[in-house]
C-alpha positions in Angstrom: 112.7 119.3 78.6 114.8 118.9 82.4 113.8 115.3 83.8 113.6 116.4 87.4 115.3 113.7 89.2 113.6 111.4 91.9 115.1 110.1 94.9 113.6 107.3 96.8 110.3 108.5 97.2 106.9 106.3 99.7 104.1 105.3 98.4 102.2 108.1 97.2 99.2 108.7 98.6 95.9 109.8 96.9 93.3 112.1 98.5 90.3 113.6 96.9 89.8 118.0 98.3 88.2 120.7 96.4 88.7 123.9 95.1 87.7 127.5 93.2 88.4 127.9 90.4 90.4 130.7 90.4 92.6 128.4 92.9 92.4 126.0 89.8 93.2 128.7 87.7 96.6 129.5 90.1 97.5 126.0 90.0 97.5 125.8 85.6 99.2 129.3 85.6 102.1 126.6 87.6 102.0 125.0 85.5 102.2 126.7 82.6 105.6 129.0 83.4 107.0 125.6 84.6 106.4 124.6 80.5 107.7 128.1 79.9 110.9 127.0 81.5 111.6 123.4 80.2 109.6 120.8 82.3 106.0 119.7 82.4 104.7 119.2 85.1 101.1 116.9 85.8 98.3 118.3 88.3 100.4 116.5 91.3 103.7 117.5 90.6 102.7 121.1 90.5 100.4 120.7 94.1 103.8 118.7 96.2 105.4 121.4 94.8 103.4 124.4 95.4 103.9 122.6 98.9 107.2 123.2 98.8 107.7 126.6 97.8 104.9 126.7 101.7 107.5 125.9 103.8 109.8 128.5 102.5 107.9 131.3 103.7 108.9 132.1 107.7 105.7 131.6 109.9 104.3 136.1 109.7 104.7 135.2 105.1 101.9 132.2 106.0 100.0 133.6 109.5 99.3 137.3 106.5 98.9 133.7 103.6 96.8 131.6 106.0 94.6 135.1 106.7 93.9 136.4 103.1 92.6 132.0 102.0 89.3 131.7 101.4 87.0 128.5 103.8 85.6 126.5 102.0 82.8 124.2 103.1 83.9 119.9 104.2 83.1 117.8 101.8 82.5 117.6 98.3 80.6 120.4 96.9 
């Protein structure tokens, strides 16, 4: 298993949010792909990895994704 190097991190904050079943499936697919590559990720790491990938997008690419985003009703479902 490949070790991830952690820098001096601030204290993690917990957060609760809602996902569609298809979004949960996508996160599990990222975890599976990472495992095939030798990295085991937990759910939090998978979300943080996804956020890092979003940072790599151009504004045009981000806008395209935002237009495809299905908005969920705030609060717990």
